N, C-alpha and C positions, 0 to 999 in steps of 0.2 A: 505598560504588557507586567502583569503581574506573574510571581516567582512560579505557579504552575503552568503558562503560558509560555513563560520563558524556558523551561525547561523541557517542554512539548519541542518549542521552534528550535533548540540545539540540538535534540535528536534527531529530527526532520532536516536539518543542516548538515550534520554529518553522513546523512547516507547519500552515498553513489547509486542514484536511482537506475540508470540507463535503461528508460523504456526505451520501447520500439513501436515505429507505427508499421504493421505488415503489410496493410491492405489500403488501398485506395482506389477508388472506382466508381462509374456509373451503372447499375442495375438497372434493366429494363423486364416487362412483361413479369412472367410467375417465379421470379427466381427464390432460391433458398440457398442458407448455406446451415451448416450443425456442426458442432464439435461434442465430443463423447465427455469432456471436461476430464477431471483427474489430473491434471499435471500443478505444477507447483506455480501456475503462471498467475496474474492477477491481469485480468483483461476488461478490454471498455470497447464501446461500438458507439460511435459520436454520427449520427442521421445530419449532415450536410444541409441537405435539400429533400423535399420528397418526403415518403413516410415509410414506415417499416412497423414490422409485429416482431415481437417476442415471445417463444413459446417455449415453457417448459415443460418436461417430461411426465412432471408428477401431476399433469391433469389440471393444472389452475388454469383459468381463463386467460387466455391470451392478451399482453399489452400493448399498446398502439405506440407507436412513437411520431414524433413531428418533430418539424427543421428544428437541431437545435437541441434536440434531447439527447442525453449519454444514458447508456445501458451498462454498469459497473459490478463485472463480477468479481468480488475481491477472493474466492478460490475456485476459481475454475468450475465452475458448476455446468452442467450438461445443459444445453440449450439449443435453440434453431432460433435463425433472423430470416424471417421472409417476408415477402411483398404482402401477403395475405395472411388474414388470422388463421388459417390451417399450415399445413405444409404440401405444397403442390408436389408434384408429381416429376416436375421438370427440375433438374439442377442445371446451375451455369457453371462454365468451364472460366474459374477465377487465375488463370496464368496468366492471361492476357487483358486485363481491364480496361473497360472506354474510359475517357480522361471523364473527372468531372464536368458536367456542364448544367451549370443552375437555370439555364434557361432550357432546358431540354427535358425530358420525359422520363419518367421512371425516378430512381432514389439516386441520391450519392452519397456513399458511404465512407468513413474512415474508420479502421479499426486498430487497436495497440495492445501491446502485451508489455507485461513487466516481471521480472524474476526477482521476486524477494527472498533473502535465507529466512529459512525456517523460525530463525528466533526473533528477527525483526516481526514476522508475521505474528508470531506470538504476543509480541508485545502493542502490537500497531492496528492489527487486523481481525485478531483472533474472535471477537463476538460479533464482527459486519456479519448481516444476513449475505446469503448466497447471491442475490440479486438487488442490487436498489437503481433504482431509475430517476433520473436527477432532470427535472425540466427545470429550465433557467429563470422561466416566468415566475417560479414559487422558490428559488432560490434564496439564501440569506446571502450568498454571495454569487446573486443571477449575473451584476453588470460586471463582473470581473469575467466570470465563466461565458458570458455572451461575446465580449469583448476578444478574448481566447479563440472560442468557435470561429468566428470572424478572419481572424487571424491565419488561423489554421486550414480554412476553408480556401480561403486566397493563395495562399502558399501552396498547397497540393493542387491547386489548377496551374502551377507556373511548370513552365518547361526551363528549367532555369539550374544555374549551378547553384550545388547544397542543399536542394529542396528536401533530400531526406535527411539529411544530418539537422536542418533547421525544424523540421517536422518531429523529431524523436526530442530534440529540446523541448518544445511545445509540448508533447505528450509528458515529459515531466511534470511541466508546470499542471498541466490538467489534471494528474493525479493526484496532487499536493491538494488541488484545489476542491476535487472530489471530498478528499480526507476532511478540507475545513467544513465543506457544506454538511457532509455526515456527523462527525462533532458537533457541530454547531445543533445541529436537530437532536442528534441522541448523544452527548456526551459519553454515558455508559458502555458506548459500544468499545471504546478503547480501553484497554487493561490497564496503558500506561498514565492516561490522563484518570480513570477512576482512583488509580492509587494515589495520584495527587491533589485530587477532588476531596476525598472521604475525609472527613472531620477526626476520624479515630485513625487516618492512616498518613496523612497529609505530612505531620511532623517527621513523622520517622523517613519517610520517603525522600523527602527534601534535604533530610540531614545527610542520607548516603548519599543522593546524589552530588550535594556540594562537595562531600569528602569521600570518596569510593576507596582509597587506597588507606583506609583507615580500619583496624582490626574488627569487622562488623560480626554480629550474631545474631542470633532470633532475642537473646534475652536484650541484647543491647537496643535494638529497634524496638522491642515493647516497651521498654521503659520511658522512651524518650515519647513512646504513644501513650504513656500512663494507663497501660493494661496488663495484664497479666500473660507470660509465654503462651499458654494455650489459646486465652481470648484472643489475643493478636495471631497466632498462627492461623487459628479458625476463620477469622474476619476476611485477614489478608487471601486465604485460598479460594473462599467463597469467591470474592470480589472479583479477584485477579485473574484465577484460574488457574494459579501456580502457588507453591510455597514461598514462603519470603527469602530464602537463602538462594532459590531458584531465580528468581527475579534479582537479587544481587548478582546472581554470575553473569546472568545475559547481559544485564549492562555492562560489568565490566568486561566481557568478551566484545561487545559494540566497541566500546574505548581501544581495546588492544587492536581491532582491525585498523581503526582509524591511524594510529600510532605505526602499524606497520607497514602503511604507505611511505613512511620516511624513512629511507636507506640506513640514515645515519642515526638511526636509533638503537640503542643498543636491547638485547632481549631481556636480559637481566635488568637493566632498569623498564622495560613494559612492563616484565611482571612484578616488581617490584610498584609502580605508578596503579597498578591494578588489584593490588591488596594482598600479592601472593609473594611470600616470604623466599622461593627458589623458583628456579626457571624450571626445573621438573615439574611442579606442581601447577604452574602455568601453563605448559604446554600440556599436562594432561588435562586438565580442566578447560581448555581452546578444544583439544582434539573430541572430548564429548559433547562440547555444547555446540562447535563450529561443523564437528564431522571431518576435517582435515587440519593438517599441523599447521602453526603459525607460518613454519618456513614456507609450505605451500603458497598460503596466502600474499606472503613476502614476495616470491616467485613471480 
């Protein structure tokens, strides 16, 4: 595992994803479901068996999904999910879904969502397109995804203890496979991976990640990259979508969130380990980036 992959892996490992499967059911006839989008959710739809169509409101051609395909919406874009290429007039009552039946008529559908903090989305998903269709047969991680889909479909068909909890755990794994699939296809879609891959930025970013508590500045980062301050800042902002010190702050705040889960950790010690000389400066930066105080996260 090279250094940039290890850094991404460590970042993902620290995330407490908490994905939830919110719909499992068998749909027949001319069904459809729609979402206006616009929330903070990252959503996915998995066709367990049968087929379905994704219809986007921008007038693009409807996309057919087959068994095993995954529709991934990184930014909760508005869309419709339908039995036919258009949107039929008939709507479904989704409050009491029929159980999955791979031998029955219609479409078996499993839907989930995930609420990632804004700072995580900026580092990981900021450049992802609104809609990604993943066909396991054409994916560089298709074998793993197919196995996971089979397990999810089989579990969703059970009427046993812990089904919902197990599906939620599987949904976390599916999200990570979607990230792996997408970044294998187009690494530049992740600002974080771009920062760790670019030959002009890699040394500086890697040095910061290795020692985030040290007193970092744009000048110091630029020096490690053998560039002028202005050239480094311009390239960083252009490729990553944020200024260098904002990247530094966001990374530190994610570190702090992990440390805050340890009730024994002293707030000043957390501040120092995140590169702040005082608890007050740390609290101010944390509230600005995360939106709530460190104490609220701890509680």
